[in-house]
KEKE-3310 file (N, C-alpha, C; in steps of 0.2 Angstrom, whole numbers, plus 5000, padded with zeros to 4 digits):
npx = (4935:4939:4946:4957:4962:4966:4976:4985:4988:4995:5007:5013:5011:5011:5008:4998:4987:4985:4981:4969:4962:4961:4954:4941:4935:4933:4931:4930:4926:4931:4945:4946:4942:4952:4963:4959:4956:4969:4976:4969:4972:4986:4986:4980:4991:5000:4997:5002:5016:5013:5007:5018:5027:5020:5019:5033:5038:5030:5019:5003:4992:4981:4983:4994:4988:4978:4985:4991:4980:4975:4985:4986:4973:4968:4978:4987:4980:4977:4990:4994:4986:4991:5004:5001:4996:5008:5016:5010:5011:5025:5026:5019:5028:5038:5032:5020:5004:4993:4980:4975:4967:4972:4985:4982:4976:4986:4996:4988:4983:4996:4999:4989:4990:5002:4999:4998:5012:5015:5007:5014:5026:5022:5019:5032:5038:5031:5032:5045:5053:5063:5076:5087:5079:5067:5070:5074:5061:5055:5062:5059:5045:5046:5053:5044:5033:5038:5040:5027:5021:5028:5028:5014:5011:5018:5011:4999:5001:5004:4992)
npy = (4973:4962:4966:4958:4952:4964:4967:4956:4958:4970:4967:4963:4974:4989:5002:5000:4995:5006:5016:5010:5011:5024:5028:5024:5034:5048:5045:5047:5039:5027:5028:5030:5017:5009:5014:5011:4997:4993:4997:4990:4976:4977:4979:4967:4959:4961:4954:4940:4943:4952:4943:4934:4943:4946:4934:4931:4941:4942:4951:4960:4955:4961:4975:4977:4974:4984:4996:4994:4994:5007:5014:5009:5010:5022:5033:5030:5031:5044:5050:5044:5051:5064:5061:5058:5070:5078:5071:5074:5088:5089:5083:5092:5102:5098:5097:5089:5084:5079:5076:5079:5069:5058:5056:5052:5040:5033:5031:5025:5013:5007:5004:4995:4985:4979:4972:4958:4954:4961:4954:4941:4946:4949:4936:4930:4938:4934:4920:4916:4926:4941:4944:4939:4933:4940:4953:4952:4950:4961:4971:4967:4969:4983:4987:4983:4991:5004:5003:5001:5012:5024:5021:5021:5034:5041:5038:5043:5057:5060:5063)
npz = (4928:4941:4957:4962:4950:4944:4953:4951:4937:4938:4942:4930:4921:4927:4922:4912:4920:4928:4919:4915:4927:4929:4918:4922:4927:4938:4955:4971:4981:4977:4978:4991:4996:4991:4998:5011:5011:5008:5020:5030:5026:5028:5042:5046:5042:5051:5062:5065:5069:5080:5088:5091:5096:5108:5115:5116:5124:5134:5134:5134:5121:5116:5119:5110:5098:5098:5097:5084:5076:5078:5072:5059:5054:5057:5057:5046:5034:5033:5033:5021:5012:5013:5008:4995:4990:4992:4982:4971:4970:4969:4956:4948:4948:4940:4928:4927:4922:4928:4940:4957:4962:4953:4957:4970:4967:4961:4971:4981:4974:4972:4985:4988:4978:4982:4993:4994:4996:5007:5016:5016:5021:5034:5038:5038:5048:5059:5060:5057:5062:5065:5053:5040:5030:5032:5030:5016:5010:5014:5007:4994:4994:4996:4984:4974:4978:4976:4962:4957:4961:4956:4942:4941:4945:4935:4924:4928:4929:4916:4909)
capx = (4939:4940:4952:4962:4965:4970:4983:4990:4990:4999:5014:5015:5011:5007:5005:4991:4982:4984:4977:4962:4959:4960:4948:4935:4932:4935:4927:4933:4925:4936:4951:4945:4941:4958:4968:4956:4958:4976:4977:4966:4976:4992:4984:4980:4998:5004:4994:5007:5021:5011:5006:5024:5030:5016:5021:5040:5039:5025:5015:4996:4991:4976:4986:4998:4983:4974:4990:4992:4973:4975:4991:4985:4966:4966:4983:4990:4976:4978:4997:4995:4983:4996:5010:4999:4996:5015:5019:5007:5014:5031:5025:5017:5034:5042:5028:5015:4998:4987:4976:4976:4964:4976:4990:4980:4975:4993:4999:4984:4983:5002:4999:4984:4993:5008:4997:5000:5019:5014:5005:5020:5031:5019:5020:5039:5040:5027:5034:5052:5056:5067:5082:5089:5073:5062:5073:5073:5054:5053:5065:5055:5039:5048:5054:5038:5029:5040:5039:5020:5019:5031:5025:5007:5011:5020:5005:4993:5003:5004:4986)
capy = (4968:4961:4969:4953:4952:4970:4966:4951:4962:4976:4964:4962:4980:4993:5007:4998:4995:5013:5019:5007:5013:5032:5028:5022:5040:5051:5044:5048:5033:5021:5030:5029:5010:5007:5015:5008:4990:4991:4998:4984:4971:4978:4978:4960:4956:4962:4950:4935:4946:4954:4937:4932:4947:4946:4928:4931:4947:4942:4957:4959:4955:4966:4982:4978:4975:4991:5001:4993:4996:5014:5016:5007:5012:5029:5037:5028:5033:5052:5051:5043:5056:5069:5059:5058:5077:5080:5069:5078:5095:5088:5081:5098:5106:5095:5097:5084:5087:5075:5079:5077:5062:5053:5055:5048:5033:5030:5029:5020:5007:5004:5001:4989:4980:4976:4969:4951:4954:4963:4948:4937:4949:4948:4929:4929:4941:4930:4913:4915:4931:4945:4941:4940:4932:4945:4959:4951:4950:4968:4974:4965:4973:4990:4988:4983:4997:5010:5002:5002:5019:5028:5019:5024:5042:5043:5037:5048:5064:5062:5064)
capz = (4930:4948:4960:4962:4943:4943:4957:4947:4931:4940:4942:4923:4918:4931:4919:4909:4925:4931:4914:4916:4933:4928:4913:4925:4930:4945:4960:4977:4985:4974:4981:4999:4997:4990:5004:5017:5010:5009:5027:5033:5025:5032:5049:5047:5041:5058:5068:5067:5072:5086:5093:5092:5101:5114:5118:5118:5128:5139:5134:5132:5114:5115:5118:5104:5092:5098:5094:5077:5073:5078:5067:5052:5051:5058:5055:5040:5028:5033:5030:5014:5008:5013:5004:4988:4989:4991:4976:4965:4970:4966:4949:4945:4948:4935:4922:4927:4920:4931:4946:4964:4962:4949:4961:4975:4964:4959:4978:4985:4971:4973:4991:4988:4974:4985:4999:4995:4998:5014:5020:5016:5026:5041:5040:5039:5054:5064:5061:5057:5066:5061:5050:5033:5025:5033:5026:5009:5008:5015:5001:4988:4995:4995:4977:4970:4979:4972:4955:4955:4963:4951:4936:4941:4945:4928:4919:4930:4927:4908:4906)
cpx = (4940:4947:4958:4965:4969:4977:4987:4992:4995:5006:5017:5015:5008:5004:4998:4986:4980:4979:4970:4958:4957:4954:4941:4931:4934:4930:4931:4932:4929:4943:4951:4945:4948:4963:4965:4958:4965:4978:4975:4970:4983:4991:4984:4987:5002:5002:4999:5013:5019:5010:5013:5027:5026:5018:5028:5041:5035:5021:5008:4995:4986:4978:4990:4993:4979:4979:4991:4986:4973:4980:4988:4978:4964:4972:4986:4987:4977:4985:4998:4991:4988:5002:5008:4998:5003:5018:5016:5010:5021:5031:5023:5023:5038:5038:5022:5008:4992:4984:4978:4973:4969:4982:4988:4979:4981:4996:4994:4983:4990:5002:4995:4987:4999:5006:4998:5007:5019:5012:5010:5025:5029:5020:5027:5041:5037:5030:5041:5056:5060:5073:5083:5083:5068:5064:5072:5066:5052:5056:5061:5049:5041:5049:5048:5033:5031:5039:5032:5018:5022:5029:5018:5007:5014:5014:4999:4995:5004:4998:4985)
cpy = (4968:4964:4964:4952:4958:4970:4962:4955:4968:4973:4963:4969:4985:4999:5006:4998:5002:5016:5016:5010:5021:5032:5027:5029:5042:5050:5043:5041:5027:5022:5028:5021:5007:5008:5011:5000:4988:4992:4992:4978:4971:4977:4970:4956:4957:4957:4944:4938:4949:4949:4934:4936:4947:4939:4928:4936:4947:4948:4955:4960:4960:4973:4983:4978:4982:4996:5000:4995:5003:5017:5015:5009:5019:5034:5036:5031:5041:5053:5049:5048:5062:5067:5060:5066:5080:5078:5072:5085:5094:5087:5087:5102:5104:5094:5092:5088:5084:5079:5076:5070:5057:5052:5051:5040:5029:5027:5024:5013:5003:5000:4995:4983:4976:4972:4962:4950:4956:4957:4943:4939:4948:4941:4927:4932:4937:4923:4912:4920:4936:4942:4942:4939:4937:4951:4958:4952:4958:4972:4973:4969:4981:4992:4988:4989:5003:5009:5004:5009:5024:5027:5022:5031:5044:5043:5042:5055:5065:5064:5071)
cpz = (4938:4951:4960:4955:4942:4947:4953:4940:4932:4940:4935:4920:4922:4928:4915:4914:4928:4926:4914:4922:4932:4923:4916:4928:4937:4950:4967:4982:4983:4977:4988:5000:4996:4996:5010:5017:5011:5017:5031:5032:5028:5039:5050:5046:5047:5063:5070:5071:5079:5091:5095:5098:5108:5118:5120:5124:5134:5140:5132:5125:5112:5114:5112:5098:5092:5095:5087:5074:5073:5072:5060:5049:5052:5055:5048:5034:5028:5031:5023:5009:5008:5008:4996:4986:4987:4984:4970:4964:4967:4958:4945:4944:4942:4928:4922:4926:4923:4936:4952:4965:4959:4953:4967:4973:4963:4966:4981:4981:4972:4980:4992:4984:4977:4992:5000:4998:5006:5019:5021:5021:5033:5043:5042:5046:5060:5065:5061:5062:5062:5059:5043:5028:5026:5029:5019:5006:5009:5009:4995:4988:4993:4987:4973:4971:4976:4965:4953:4956:4958:4944:4935:4941:4938:4923:4921:4928:4920:4906:4905)
residu = (MET:PRO:VAL:THR:ARG:ASP:ILE:ALA:ALA:THR:TYR:ARG:GLY:PRO:ARG:LYS:VAL:MET:GLN:ARG:LEU:LEU:ASP:MET:GLY:GLN:ARG:GLU:ASP:ARG:ALA:LEU:ILE:PHE:VAL:MET:ALA:ALA:CYS:VAL:ILE:THR:PHE:ILE:ALA:GLN:TRP:PRO:TYR:LEU:ALA:ARG:ARG:ALA:HIS:LEU:GLU:ASP:VAL:GLU:LEU:ASN:GLY:LEU:LEU:ALA:GLY:SER:LEU:MET:ALA:TRP:ILE:ILE:VAL:ALA:PRO:LEU:LEU:LEU:TYR:VAL:LEU:ALA:TRP:PHE:SER:HIS:VAL:LEU:ALA:ARG:LEU:VAL:GLY:GLY:LYS:GLY:SER:TYR:TYR:SER:ALA:ARG:ILE:ALA:LEU:PHE:TRP:ALA:PHE:LEU:ALA:THR:SER:PRO:LEU:MET:LEU:LEU:HIS:GLY:LEU:MET:ARG:GLY:PHE:ILE:GLY:THR:GLY:THR:GLN:GLU:GLN:ILE:ILE:GLY:LEU:VAL:TRP:LEU:GLY:CYS:PHE:LEU:TRP:PHE:TRP:LEU:ALA:GLY:LEU:TRP:GLN:ALA:GLU:ARG:ALA)
# end
């Protein structure tokens, strides 16, 4: 199934999609592409806000983009790998039977599946600015991310 259909299906049933991803076999390249795609989309989602900030604060846009690029393409994937490792260790302490790979897939897929909301959040910040609407979209993103991640981790650690 294409990734876009899997993303849409995740909003209807994250555990079924996670099981389908785990049934595809353990391939680290799949996990890496999930986390990198999610980070690239998040970097792109920052562009409207960074352009707005550069315009309003009379700051060089290239510097802001370079900092965001470094944060989302270099640092964030490493931090997400550490977070996935930590979540698997915690799951093992409470009886989880999954693997480090399944914990990575659960986290990385949750991040990728919520990327459309991240793009919407970026547009809100860029065109409307910070405020109540931006915070609501941010909370919706956070709620969906936690739902997808915890449901996926639950499914992954049951194996």
